GUMARZA-414956 format. One record per residue: x, y, z of N, C-alpha, C in turn; residue in one letter. Coordinates in steps of 0.05 Angstrom, whole numbers, padded with zeros to 5 digits, always signed. Example, Ala and Ser with C-alpha at 12.3 -4.5 7.8 and 13.67 -1.06 7.14 Angstrom:
! residues 2
+00264-00114+00156+00246-00090+00156+00264-00066+00156A/+00257-00045+00142+00273-00021+00143+00258+00001+00157S/
//
This chain:
! residues 69
+00016-00024+00000+00000+00000+00000+00017+00025+00000X/+00041+00024+00012+00058+00047+00012+00068+00055-00015X/+00068+00036-00034+00077+00041-00061+00054+00044-00081X/+00030+00052-00071+00008+00056-00089-00010+00033-00095X/-00006+00010-00081-00023-00013-00086-00043-00018-00064X/-00066-00028-00070-00086-00035-00050-00103-00011-00041X/-00122-00017-00025-00140+00004-00015-00146-00002+00015X/-00147+00019+00030-00154+00017+00058-00184+00009+00060X/-00190-00011+00076-00217-00019+00080-00229-00007+00105X/-00214-00007+00126-00223+00005+00152-00202+00025+00162X/-00211+00045+00176-00193+00063+00190-00205+00069+00217X/-00188+00078+00235-00197+00084+00262-00214+00110+00263X/-00230+00112+00284-00246+00136+00289-00239+00146+00317X/-00252+00167+00326-00247+00177+00353-00253+00155+00374X/-00274+00140+00369-00280+00118+00388-00266+00092+00382X/-00266+00083+00357-00255+00057+00350-00227+00059+00339X/-00207+00052+00355-00179+00055+00348-00168+00029+00337X/-00150+00030+00318-00135+00007+00308-00152-00016+00298X/-00172-00012+00281-00187-00035+00271-00169-00053+00253X/-00174-00079+00255-00158-00097+00239-00167-00126+00242X/-00152-00144+00229-00158-00173+00231-00184-00181+00217X/-00190-00168+00195-00215-00172+00181-00219-00201+00171X/-00243-00211+00174-00252-00236+00162-00280-00231+00150X/-00284-00243+00127-00310-00240+00113-00325-00266+00114X/-00352-00264+00116-00369-00288+00114-00396-00280+00103X/-00411-00300+00093-00437-00295+00082-00457-00311+00100X/-00478-00297+00108-00499-00309+00124-00526-00295+00118X/-00547-00310+00117-00574-00299+00112-00575-00283+00087X/-00560-00291+00066-00561-00277+00041-00545-00251+00040X/-00530-00245+00061-00515-00220+00062-00485-00226+00068X/-00468-00207+00060-00440-00209+00067-00434-00193+00092X/-00416-00203+00109-00409-00190+00134-00379-00190+00137X/-00369-00171+00152-00340-00169+00159-00338-00168+00190X/-00322-00186+00201-00316-00185+00229-00287-00174+00232X/-00282-00160+00253-00256-00149+00258-00254-00140+00287X/-00231-00134+00297-00228-00123+00324-00222-00093+00322X/-00229-00079+00343-00222-00050+00345-00220-00045+00375X/-00205-00025+00383-00202-00018+00411-00221+00005+00418X/-00238+00001+00438-00259+00020+00446-00247+00041+00464X/-00243+00065+00453-00232+00087+00469-00251+00097+00491X/-00277+00091+00489-00296+00099+00509-00296+00079+00532X/-00282+00056+00529-00282+00035+00549-00253+00027+00556X/-00236+00047+00559-00208+00041+00567-00191+00027+00547X/-00199+00027+00522-00183+00014+00501-00187-00016+00500X/-00209-00026+00511-00215-00055+00510-00218-00065+00482X/-00204-00087+00474-00208-00098+00447-00237-00109+00445X/-00250-00102+00422-00278-00108+00419-00283-00121+00391X/-00299-00142+00390-00306-00154+00365-00327-00136+00352X/-00322-00129+00326-00340-00113+00311-00351-00129+00287X/-00376-00125+00280-00388-00139+00257-00403-00118+00241X/-00396-00115+00215-00409-00096+00197-00418-00110+00172X/-00441-00103+00162-00450-00113+00136-00433-00099+00114X/-00427-00114+00093-00412-00102+00071-00426-00106+00044X/-00417-00091+00025-00425-00095-00003-00399-00097-00019X/-00400-00103-00044-00376-00106-00060-00374-00083-00081X/-00350-00072-00084-00345-00052-00104-00345-00065-00132X/-00347-00049-00153-00346-00059-00180-00319-00073-00186X/-00298-00064-00171-00271-00076-00174-00267-00101-00157X/-00288-00108-00142-00286-00133-00125-00275-00129-00097X/-00274-00104-00087-00265-00099-00060-00289-00097-00041X/-00285-00107-00016-00307-00104+00003-00310-00076+00013X/-00334-00066+00016-00340-00039+00025-00360-00041+00049X/-00351-00033+00073-00370-00033+00096-00393-00014+00090X/-00417-00023+00097-00441-00006+00093-00442+00016+00115X/-00433+00010+00139-00433+00029+00160-00406+00027+00176X/-00384+00034+00163-00358+00028+00175-00355+00042+00202X/-00346+00027+00221-00339+00037+00248-00362+00051+00261X/-00386+00042+00257-00409+00055+00269-00410+00049+00299X/-00424+00065+00313-00427+00064+00342-00408+00047+00357X/
//
């Protein structure tokens, strides 16, 4: 990515720091992404996050509500 390749899928927010470790799965006819992030509102506790995704025309996963609540 440092040399112009790839795309960032997740980035941290004021609340959710350091998201990473993404895994994708399909359930109930929808695609989902699980990952961890550190909850700044709860002392930095690592937290499992699950967001629904869609796919870009280029085949990259796009969170529908990235890093929400």
